[in-house]
N, CA, C and O atoms as a MOPAC input file, in Angstrom:
PM7 MOZYME 1SCF
protein

 N      0.76300 1    -1.44000 1    -0.00300 1
 C     -0.13100 1     0.12500 1    -0.19700 1
 C      0.84300 1     1.11100 1    -0.06700 1
 O      0.65900 1     2.04400 1    -0.84900 1
 N      1.81800 1     1.22100 1     0.65600 1
 C      2.86600 1     2.60900 1     0.78900 1
 C      3.26800 1     2.39600 1    -0.38300 1
 O      3.30700 1     3.51100 1    -0.90300 1
 N      3.62100 1     1.57400 1    -1.18300 1
 C      4.36800 1     1.80300 1    -2.59000 1
 C      3.32000 1     3.11900 1    -3.53300 1
 O      3.72600 1     4.16600 1    -4.03600 1
 N      2.20100 1     2.67800 1    -3.51100 1
 C      1.18900 1     3.57400 1    -3.99500 1
 C      0.64800 1     4.71300 1    -3.50200 1
 O     -0.01100 1     5.41400 1    -4.26900 1
 N      0.80200 1     5.05400 1    -2.31000 1
 C      0.53500 1     6.06900 1    -1.62500 1
 C      0.63200 1     7.38500 1    -1.99900 1
 O     -0.24900 1     8.23000 1    -1.84000 1
 N      1.88200 1     7.57900 1    -2.57500 1
 C      2.37900 1     8.84300 1    -2.80400 1
 C      3.12000 1     8.40200 1    -4.39300 1
 O      3.93600 1     7.50400 1    -4.60700 1
 N      2.51400 1     9.37200 1    -5.36000 1
 C      2.95400 1     9.56500 1    -6.70500 1
 C      4.18600 1    10.26700 1    -6.68800 1
 O      4.24600 1    11.43800 1    -6.31400 1
 N      5.40500 1     9.46900 1    -7.16200 1
 C      6.59100 1    10.05800 1    -7.41600 1
 C      7.07000 1    10.73000 1    -6.14200 1
 O      7.07200 1    11.95900 1    -6.07500 1
 N      7.52200 1     9.89400 1    -5.01600 1
 C      7.77500 1    10.55900 1    -3.66100 1
 C      9.30600 1    11.17400 1    -3.93700 1
 O      9.99900 1    10.81100 1    -4.88800 1
 N      9.71200 1    12.15600 1    -2.95500 1
 C     10.83900 1    12.92300 1    -3.05600 1
 C     11.81800 1    12.03200 1    -2.15500 1
 O     12.98300 1    11.88400 1    -2.52500 1
 N     11.35500 1    11.43700 1    -0.97400 1
 C     11.67200 1    10.53000 1    -0.17800 1
 C     11.31300 1     8.97700 1     0.19400 1
 O     10.16700 1     8.80400 1     0.60900 1
 N     11.96300 1     8.09200 1     0.11800 1
 C     11.45400 1     6.61300 1     0.78100 1
 C     12.20800 1     6.12200 1     1.69200 1
 O     13.30700 1     5.93100 1     1.17100 1
 N     12.22000 1     5.80900 1     2.78100 1
 C     12.88600 1     5.04200 1     3.59600 1
 C     12.35200 1     3.80100 1     4.35600 1
 O     11.13200 1     3.89200 1     4.49000 1
 N     12.86500 1     2.67700 1     4.89300 1
 C     12.48300 1     1.63300 1     5.53300 1
 C     13.52200 1     0.97900 1     6.51900 1
 O     14.62000 1     0.54000 1     6.17600 1
 N     12.97800 1     0.98000 1     7.87200 1
 C     13.67900 1     0.26300 1     8.88800 1
 C     13.05500 1    -0.61100 1     9.31100 1
 O     11.94000 1    -0.47500 1     9.81500 1
 N     13.87000 1    -2.03300 1     9.14000 1
 C     13.12800 1    -3.28200 1     9.72700 1
 C     13.92100 1    -3.75700 1    11.13600 1
 O     15.04100 1    -3.32300 1    11.40400 1
 N     13.28300 1    -4.59200 1    11.89900 1
 C     13.69800 1    -5.09300 1    13.41000 1
 C     13.12500 1    -6.50300 1    13.12700 1
 O     12.12700 1    -6.72100 1    12.44000 1
 N     13.97100 1    -7.53000 1    13.81600 1
 C     13.49600 1    -8.91600 1    14.03400 1
 C     12.52400 1    -8.95200 1    15.08600 1
 O     12.53000 1    -8.36900 1    16.17000 1
 N     11.60400 1    -9.81300 1    14.53000 1
 C     10.25900 1    -9.81100 1    15.74300 1
 C     11.02200 1   -11.21300 1    16.76600 1
 O     11.63700 1   -12.15300 1    16.26300 1
 N     10.81300 1   -11.05000 1    18.03100 1
 C     11.00600 1   -12.10700 1    18.95100 1
 C      9.96200 1   -12.81000 1    19.12300 1
 O      8.95600 1   -12.35500 1    18.57900 1
 N      9.78600 1   -14.24200 1    19.97700 1
 C      8.76600 1   -15.08500 1    20.12400 1
 C      7.92600 1   -14.19200 1    20.85400 1
 O      8.34300 1   -13.30000 1    21.59200 1
 N      6.68500 1   -14.46900 1    20.61900 1
 C      5.37400 1   -13.60600 1    21.38400 1
 C      5.16300 1   -12.32900 1    21.02000 1
 O      4.20600 1   -11.85100 1    21.62900 1
 N      5.70300 1   -11.55200 1    20.23000 1
 C      5.36900 1   -10.25800 1    19.86900 1
 C      4.17000 1   -10.22100 1    18.83400 1
 O      3.81000 1   -11.23700 1    18.23900 1
 N      3.70600 1    -9.25300 1    18.69600 1
 C      2.35900 1    -9.16400 1    18.00600 1
 C      2.80000 1    -9.25700 1    16.57400 1
 O      3.80700 1    -8.75800 1    16.07000 1
 N      1.75700 1   -10.06900 1    15.94600 1
 C      1.78700 1   -10.02400 1    14.09700 1
 C      1.05600 1    -9.05500 1    13.68100 1
 O      1.19300 1    -8.78200 1    12.48900 1
 N      0.21700 1    -8.35700 1    14.36000 1
 C     -0.69100 1    -7.41900 1    13.67000 1
 C     -0.11800 1    -5.90400 1    13.69200 1
 O      0.43700 1    -5.34300 1    14.63600 1
 N     -0.39100 1    -5.40800 1    12.44400 1
 C      0.58300 1    -4.32700 1    12.38500 1
 C     -0.18400 1    -3.23000 1    13.35700 1
 O      0.46300 1    -2.36400 1    13.94700 1
 N     -1.65100 1    -3.34300 1    13.47400 1
 C     -2.28200 1    -2.06300 1    14.23800 1
 C     -1.35500 1    -2.25800 1    15.94600 1
 O     -1.34000 1    -1.31300 1    16.73400 1
 N     -0.83600 1    -3.25500 1    16.18700 1
 C     -0.33100 1    -3.45800 1    17.51700 1
 C      1.04600 1    -2.44100 1    17.59300 1
 O      1.40500 1    -1.83600 1    18.60300 1
 N      1.61300 1    -2.41600 1    16.47400 1
 C      2.87400 1    -1.41300 1    16.32800 1
 C      2.92300 1    -0.03700 1    16.11400 1
 O      3.99300 1     0.52100 1    15.87000 1
 N      1.57100 1     0.72800 1    16.20300 1
 C      1.22500 1     2.02200 1    15.53600 1
 C      1.90800 1     2.69300 1    16.93700 1
 O      2.05900 1     3.89700 1    16.72700 1
 N      2.22300 1     2.44000 1    17.86000 1
 C      2.78900 1     3.07500 1    18.97600 1
 C      4.26500 1     3.63700 1    18.77300 1
 O      4.94500 1     4.26100 1    19.58700 1
 N      4.59000 1     3.24400 1    17.44000 1
 C      6.13400 1     3.47700 1    16.81300 1
 C      5.81700 1     4.81100 1    16.48500 1
 O      6.74700 1     5.61600 1    16.51800 1
 N      4.62000 1     5.23300 1    16.15600 1
 C      4.40600 1     6.72700 1    15.84500 1
 C      3.65300 1     7.43800 1    16.72800 1
 O      2.93900 1     8.39700 1    16.43200 1
 N      3.87700 1     6.77200 1    18.27800 1
 C      2.79600 1     7.41600 1    19.31900 1
 C      1.25900 1     7.39400 1    19.06400 1
 O      0.40900 1     8.24500 1    19.32900 1
 N      1.16200 1     6.30300 1    18.53600 1
 C     -0.40100 1     6.51400 1    18.02500 1
 C     -1.06500 1     7.56700 1    17.88500 1
 O     -2.18000 1     7.69100 1    18.39200 1
 N     -0.48400 1     8.50400 1    17.16900 1
 C     -1.08100 1     9.60500 1    16.94500 1
 C     -1.79100 1     9.99200 1    15.49400 1
 O     -2.43600 1    10.99800 1    15.20000 1
 N     -1.45600 1     8.88400 1    14.72700 1
 C     -1.86900 1     9.04000 1    13.63600 1
 C     -2.86400 1     7.60800 1    13.09300 1
 O     -2.36300 1     6.51200 1    12.84300 1
 N     -4.17300 1     7.88700 1    13.00100 1
 C     -4.84700 1     6.81200 1    12.51100 1
 C     -4.80600 1     5.77800 1    11.30100 1
 O     -4.64700 1     6.15600 1    10.14100 1
 N     -4.94000 1     4.62100 1    11.61500 1
 C     -4.74300 1     3.74900 1    10.30000 1
 C     -5.68200 1     4.19300 1     9.35700 1
 O     -6.79400 1     4.49500 1     9.79100 1
 N     -5.42400 1     4.31000 1     7.95500 1
 C     -6.06700 1     4.67100 1     6.87700 1
 C     -6.53700 1     3.42700 1     6.30900 1
 O     -7.72400 1     3.31400 1     6.00200 1
 N     -5.65200 1     2.41300 1     6.13100 1
 C     -6.05400 1     1.30400 1     5.49000 1
 C     -5.12600 1     0.27400 1     6.00900 1
 O     -3.96400 1     0.58800 1     6.27000 1
 N     -5.56400 1    -0.94500 1     6.18000 1
 C     -5.05800 1    -2.20600 1     6.56200 1
 C     -5.23000 1    -3.62100 1     5.91000 1
 O     -6.36400 1    -4.07600 1     5.76000 1
 N     -4.01700 1    -4.39100 1     5.48400 1
 C     -4.25400 1    -5.63700 1     4.43900 1
 C     -2.75100 1    -5.96700 1     4.58900 1
 O     -1.71300 1    -5.35200 1     4.83300 1
 N     -3.22400 1    -7.53200 1     4.26400 1
 C     -1.83800 1    -8.23800 1     4.24700 1
 C     -0.66000 1    -7.58000 1     4.83700 1
 O      0.31500 1    -7.20600 1     4.18500 1
 N     -0.84400 1    -7.43400 1     6.41600 1
 C      0.18600 1    -7.49600 1     7.15000 1
 C      0.79200 1    -6.04700 1     7.28800 1
 O      1.83500 1    -5.76900 1     7.87900 1
 N     -0.01200 1    -5.21800 1     6.66700 1
 C      0.46800 1    -4.00200 1     6.45400 1
 C     -0.82900 1    -2.62000 1     6.84000 1
 O     -1.90500 1    -2.48200 1     6.25800 1
 N     -0.29500 1    -1.78000 1     7.94100 1
 C     -0.91500 1    -0.74500 1     8.29400 1
 C     -0.39900 1     0.51600 1     7.55600 1
 O      0.81000 1     0.71900 1     7.44300 1
 N     -1.33800 1     1.36400 1     7.05100 1
 C     -0.80400 1     2.61000 1     6.26300 1
 C     -1.60600 1     3.69300 1     7.05300 1
 O     -2.82100 1     3.74400 1     7.24900 1
 N     -0.63600 1     4.53000 1     7.45000 1
 C     -1.06700 1     5.77300 1     8.17300 1
 C     -0.78200 1     7.07600 1     7.33400 1
 O      0.32400 1     7.20900 1     6.81000 1
 N     -1.68800 1     7.97200 1     7.20400 1
 C     -1.47400 1     9.50900 1     6.89900 1
 C     -0.74600 1    10.11000 1     7.72900 1
 O     -1.22900 1    10.27900 1     8.84800 1
 N      0.50000 1    10.57000 1     7.48000 1
 C      1.24700 1    11.33500 1     8.60700 1
 C      1.66900 1    12.76800 1     7.75100 1
 O      2.81700 1    13.19000 1     7.89700 1
 N      0.76700 1    13.46200 1     6.90700 1
 C      0.80000 1    14.44600 1     6.40100 1
 C      0.87100 1    15.63000 1     7.32400 1
 O      0.00200 1    15.74700 1     8.18900 1
 N      1.98200 1    16.65600 1     7.19500 1
 C      2.06500 1    17.69100 1     7.80300 1
 C      3.00700 1    18.97900 1     7.03300 1
 O      3.85800 1    18.78300 1     6.16500 1
 N      2.67100 1    20.11000 1     7.51000 1
 C      3.60400 1    20.88300 1     6.93700 1
 C      3.34500 1    21.23300 1     5.60500 1
 O      4.24400 1    21.91600 1     5.11400 1
 N      2.61100 1    21.03800 1     5.02800 1
 C      2.29700 1    20.91500 1     3.40000 1
 C      3.02400 1    19.50500 1     2.71000 1
 O      3.27200 1    19.33300 1     1.51700 1
 N      3.21200 1    18.81900 1     3.53500 1
 C      4.12100 1    17.53200 1     2.72400 1
 C      2.58100 1    16.41800 1     2.81000 1
 O      1.58200 1    16.37100 1     3.52800 1
 N      3.15400 1    15.58800 1     1.55900 1
 C      2.01900 1    14.58500 1     1.45900 1
 C      2.84600 1    13.30100 1     1.92000 1
 O      3.67800 1    12.79000 1     1.17000 1
 N      2.58200 1    12.82300 1     3.15200 1
 C      3.73600 1    11.85600 1     3.92700 1
 C      2.70100 1    10.50700 1     4.32000 1
 O      1.63300 1    10.64000 1     4.91700 1
 N      3.18800 1     9.37100 1     3.91200 1
 C      2.49200 1     8.54000 1     4.62300 1
 C      3.60000 1     7.42800 1     5.17700 1
 O      4.79200 1     7.33800 1     4.88200 1
 N      3.04500 1     6.86100 1     5.80600 1
 C      3.86300 1     5.86200 1     7.14700 1
 C      3.26100 1     4.25000 1     6.93300 1
 O      2.03200 1     4.22500 1     7.00200 1
 N      3.76800 1     3.18500 1     6.73900 1
 C      3.13800 1     2.00100 1     7.11400 1
 C      4.22000 1     1.13200 1     7.96100 1
 O      5.43700 1     1.29400 1     8.05000 1
 N      3.55200 1     0.36200 1     8.42700 1
 C      4.02600 1    -0.71000 1     9.42500 1
 C      3.80400 1    -1.97400 1     8.78700 1
 O      2.66500 1    -2.12400 1     8.34600 1
 N      4.70400 1    -3.03000 1     8.61000 1
 C      4.57100 1    -4.23500 1     7.92600 1
 C      5.05300 1    -5.20700 1     8.84900 1
 O      6.07500 1    -5.02600 1     9.51100 1
 N      4.40100 1    -6.15600 1     8.91000 1
 C      4.57800 1    -7.50100 1     9.93100 1
 C      4.78300 1    -8.67000 1     8.95000 1
 O      4.00000 1    -8.84600 1     8.01700 1
 N      5.82700 1    -9.45400 1     9.16700 1
 C      5.57200 1   -10.66700 1     8.27300 1
 C      5.97000 1   -11.70400 1     9.47300 1
 O      5.67600 1   -11.45600 1    10.64200 1
 N      6.63900 1   -12.84500 1     9.09200 1
 C      6.72200 1   -13.95800 1    10.00500 1
 C      8.09800 1   -13.87900 1    10.79800 1
 O      8.39500 1   -14.67300 1    11.69100 1
 N      8.84200 1   -12.91000 1    10.40400 1
 C     10.32400 1   -12.43500 1    10.96000 1
 C     10.48600 1   -11.23700 1    11.49800 1
 O     11.02200 1   -11.01800 1    12.58400 1
 N      9.87100 1   -10.15500 1    10.49600 1
 C     10.55700 1    -8.71700 1    10.68000 1
 C      9.17000 1    -7.85500 1    10.58700 1
 O      8.16600 1    -8.01800 1     9.89300 1
 N      9.54100 1    -6.81000 1    11.62800 1
 C      8.36500 1    -5.74700 1    11.68400 1
 C      9.30100 1    -4.35900 1    11.04500 1
 O     10.27800 1    -3.83600 1    11.58000 1
 N      8.60600 1    -3.96100 1     9.66400 1
 C      9.50900 1    -2.54200 1     9.23200 1
 C      8.57700 1    -1.57900 1     9.09200 1
 O      7.45300 1    -1.74700 1     8.61800 1
 N      9.14400 1    -0.31700 1     9.60300 1
 C      8.46900 1     1.09000 1     9.35700 1
 C      8.87900 1     1.82000 1     8.11300 1
 O     10.07800 1     2.03600 1     7.93700 1
 N      7.85300 1     2.28000 1     7.09700 1
 C      8.32200 1     2.69500 1     5.89800 1
 C      7.84500 1     3.77300 1     5.80000 1
 O      6.64200 1     3.92100 1     6.01400 1
 N      8.62300 1     4.79100 1     5.46000 1
 C      8.00000 1     5.97600 1     5.08500 1
 C      8.07000 1     6.56200 1     3.69100 1
 O      8.99700 1     6.14200 1     2.99800 1
 N      7.16700 1     7.55600 1     3.09800 1
 C      7.28900 1     7.65200 1     1.76100 1
 C      6.45500 1     9.55000 1     1.77400 1
 O      5.34200 1     9.85300 1     2.20400 1
 N      7.46800 1    10.43200 1     1.16900 1
 C      7.43900 1    11.70300 1     1.49800 1
 C      7.47300 1    12.21800 1    -0.06800 1
 O      8.15800 1    11.74200 1    -0.97300 1
 N      6.47700 1    13.40500 1    -0.14900 1
 C      6.61100 1    14.05000 1    -1.41300 1
 C      6.29500 1    15.80900 1    -0.85500 1
 O      5.34300 1    16.26200 1    -0.22000 1
 N      7.37800 1    16.40700 1    -1.33800 1
 C      7.02200 1    17.93900 1    -0.87700 1
 C      6.40900 1    18.60500 1    -2.03300 1
 O      6.77100 1    18.41900 1    -3.19500 1
 N      5.22700 1    19.58600 1    -1.57100 1
 C      4.44600 1    20.03900 1    -2.66300 1
 C      4.56800 1    21.58300 1    -3.09700 1
 O      4.15600 1    22.13500 1    -4.11800 1
 N      5.30800 1    22.13200 1    -1.93100 1
 C      5.43500 1    23.76300 1    -2.06100 1
 C      6.98400 1    24.15500 1    -1.77300 1
 O      7.73100 1    23.24000 1    -1.42600 1
 N      7.35300 1    25.09000 1    -1.86300 1
 C      8.66600 1    25.63500 1    -1.58800 1
 C      8.86200 1    25.68900 1     0.08600 1
 O      9.95300 1    25.50900 1     0.62800 1
 N      7.72600 1    25.94400 1     0.73900 1
 C      7.50300 1    25.94500 1     2.26200 1
 C      7.87500 1    24.24800 1     2.89100 1
 O      8.51000 1    23.85300 1     3.86800 1
 N      7.02000 1    23.44300 1     1.62400 1
 C      7.13000 1    22.01000 1     2.53300 1
 C      8.65800 1    21.48700 1     2.17500 1
 O      9.23300 1    20.66900 1     2.89400 1
 N      9.22600 1    22.02500 1     1.03400 1
 C     10.50100 1    21.55000 1     0.73300 1
 C     11.68800 1    22.12100 1     1.59400 1
 O     12.74700 1    21.50300 1     1.48200 1
 N     11.67000 1    23.22500 1     2.45000 1
 C     12.27800 1    23.88500 1     3.30400 1
 C     12.29900 1    22.93200 1     4.56000 1
 O     13.21100 1    22.33600 1     5.13200 1
 N     10.77200 1    23.03000 1     4.79100 1
 C     10.62100 1    22.00100 1     5.78200 1
 C     11.38900 1    20.65900 1     6.01200 1
 O     12.12500 1    20.26400 1     6.91800 1
 N     11.01800 1    20.20700 1     5.05300 1
 C     11.48300 1    18.63600 1     4.63200 1
 C     13.28200 1    18.86600 1     4.52800 1
 O     13.97000 1    17.95000 1     4.97700 1
 N     13.66900 1    19.54100 1     4.20000 1
 C     15.23300 1    19.75900 1     4.22000 1
 C     15.79700 1    19.81200 1     5.47000 1
 O     16.94100 1    19.37900 1     5.61000 1
 N     15.12300 1    20.32000 1     6.51200 1
 C     15.55200 1    20.35500 1     7.87100 1
 C     15.19200 1    18.94400 1     8.63000 1
 O     15.97100 1    18.36300 1     9.38600 1
 N     14.05000 1    18.56000 1     8.33900 1
 C     13.46500 1    17.30200 1     9.16000 1
 C     14.35600 1    15.97100 1     8.57500 1
 O     14.88900 1    15.08400 1     9.24100 1
 N     14.33000 1    16.14000 1     7.14500 1
 C     15.02600 1    14.78800 1     6.68600 1
 C     16.20900 1    14.28000 1     7.34100 1
 O     16.55600 1    13.10500 1     7.46700 1
 N     16.92500 1    15.60600 1     7.84100 1
 C     18.65300 1    15.04100 1     8.50200 1
 C     18.06500 1    14.38600 1     9.58700 1
 O     18.35500 1    13.19000 1     9.60200 1
 N     17.40700 1    14.71700 1    10.41800 1
 C     17.29600 1    13.95100 1    11.50200 1
 C     16.25900 1    12.47900 1    11.42200 1
 O     16.35300 1    11.54900 1    12.22300 1
 N     15.43400 1    12.52900 1    10.44500 1
 C     14.46500 1    11.79300 1    10.34800 1
 C     14.95300 1    10.11500 1    10.22600 1
 O     14.25900 1     9.22600 1    10.72000 1
 N     15.89300 1     9.91100 1     9.69600 1
 C     16.35000 1     8.50700 1    10.09600 1
 C     16.56600 1     8.02100 1    11.43200 1
 O     16.06200 1     7.02400 1    11.95100 1
 N     17.52400 1     8.99700 1    12.01700 1
 C     17.67900 1     8.55300 1    13.50000 1
 C     16.35600 1     8.65300 1    14.57400 1
 O     16.17500 1     7.94600 1    15.56500 1
 N     15.55400 1     9.67500 1    14.10300 1
 C     14.03600 1     9.36100 1    15.02700 1
 C     13.26500 1     8.14800 1    14.39700 1
 O     12.67200 1     7.53500 1    15.28500 1
 N     13.12200 1     7.72500 1    13.42800 1
 C     12.51300 1     6.62100 1    12.63800 1
 C     13.26500 1     5.54200 1    13.79700 1
 O     12.52600 1     5.24700 1    14.73600 1
 N     14.42800 1     5.03200 1    13.81300 1
 C     15.06600 1     4.10000 1    14.24000 1
 C     14.83900 1     4.12500 1    15.76500 1
 O     14.76000 1     3.05000 1    16.35900 1
 N     14.73500 1     5.23100 1    16.39900 1
 C     14.68000 1     5.50900 1    17.94600 1
 C     13.39300 1     4.77200 1    18.16200 1
 O     13.16700 1     3.83100 1    18.92200 1
 N     12.49100 1     5.48500 1    17.22000 1
 C     10.91100 1     5.28200 1    17.77500 1
 C     10.74100 1     3.66000 1    17.46400 1
 O     10.02400 1     3.04800 1    18.25500 1
 N     11.30900 1     2.96100 1    16.44000 1
 C     11.47300 1     1.65400 1    16.50900 1
 C     11.73600 1     0.86900 1    17.43100 1
 O     10.98500 1    -0.03900 1    17.78900 1
 N     12.94600 1     1.15600 1    17.97200 1
 C     13.65600 1     0.46000 1    18.86500 1
 C     12.73400 1     0.87200 1    20.18400 1
 O     12.38400 1    -0.04500 1    20.92600 1
 N     12.42000 1     1.93700 1    20.42300 1
 C     11.34000 1     1.82900 1    21.51300 1
 C     10.39600 1     1.21900 1    21.81100 1
 O     10.21700 1     0.74300 1    22.93200 1
 N      9.46500 1     1.10600 1    20.66200 1
 C      8.03700 1     0.37100 1    20.59600 1
 C      8.72100 1    -0.90400 1    20.83300 1
 O      8.41300 1    -1.53300 1    21.84500 1
 N      9.88500 1    -1.51400 1    19.78800 1
 C     10.32600 1    -2.84700 1    20.01800 1
 C     10.30500 1    -3.50100 1    21.36000 1
 O      9.59100 1    -4.42000 1    21.75900 1
 N     11.55000 1    -2.60700 1    22.17100 1
 C     11.35300 1    -2.96900 1    23.65700 1
 C     10.24500 1    -3.14500 1    24.37500 1
 O     10.07700 1    -4.13500 1    25.08700 1
 N      9.45100 1    -2.25400 1    24.25500 1
 C      8.13400 1    -2.37000 1    24.98200 1
 C      7.49100 1    -3.65200 1    24.60800 1
 O      7.14400 1    -4.55500 1    25.36800 1
 N      7.40500 1    -3.60100 1    23.55000 1
 C      6.40200 1    -5.11100 1    23.34500 1
 C      7.16600 1    -6.32600 1    23.35200 1
 O      6.50100 1    -7.36200 1    23.31200 1
 N      8.58100 1    -6.44300 1    23.40000 1
 C      9.22300 1    -7.37000 1    23.80800 1
 C      9.05000 1    -7.74000 1    25.21800 1
 O      8.74400 1    -8.85900 1    25.63100 1
 N      9.27900 1    -6.67200 1    25.92500 1
 C      9.04700 1    -6.82100 1    27.49600 1
 C      7.44100 1    -7.24600 1    27.57500 1
 O      7.41000 1    -8.11700 1    28.44500 1
 N      6.21400 1    -7.05700 1    27.11800 1
 C      4.93200 1    -7.26900 1    27.23100 1
 C      5.05100 1    -9.01700 1    26.88000 1
 O      4.54000 1    -9.91500 1    27.54900 1
 N      5.69900 1    -9.13400 1    25.90500 1
 C      5.67800 1   -10.44400 1    25.39200 1
 C      6.28600 1   -11.22400 1    26.18300 1
 O      5.69800 1   -12.28800 1    26.37800 1
 N      7.38000 1   -11.06400 1    26.78000 1
 C      8.37800 1   -11.71700 1    27.76900 1
 C      7.40500 1   -11.83700 1    29.21900 1
 O      7.48500 1   -12.86100 1    29.89700 1
 N      6.68100 1   -10.94300 1    29.53800 1
 C      5.81900 1   -10.89800 1    30.77000 1
 C      4.57600 1   -11.83200 1    30.80000 1
 O      4.01100 1   -12.33100 1    31.77200 1
 N      4.31200 1   -11.93100 1    29.50700 1
 C      2.89300 1   -12.75400 1    29.17200 1
 C      3.34100 1   -14.19600 1    29.23800 1
 O      2.53600 1   -15.02500 1    29.66200 1
 N      4.60400 1   -14.59100 1    28.84300 1
 C      4.87000 1   -15.67000 1    28.59100 1
 C      5.01400 1   -16.82400 1    29.97300 1
 O      5.29800 1   -18.00400 1    29.76500 1

């Protein structure tokens, strides 16, 4: 779904982490990666798609869960000079923030799975 959410994106990325036993396989359980701030727009085939547009950006994020990995994907299109300026600053920290959010949520869900076992 993320592949078709943005026509000719200016930026795309994906960060994956290996799932541990007992961790949820439902992508909706992983929306805490984005602090549950964005509602799920669509969900199918192990992917949850969220519209994370802000500051004039056409931006989408998805969480994909398969048998072995959870993957956070982003796709961004700038639509005006202000959004290009905004994204020019944000894209420098985006990879670090995305990975940090993934690690935080992965640890929280790993602890919950371990406590439930």
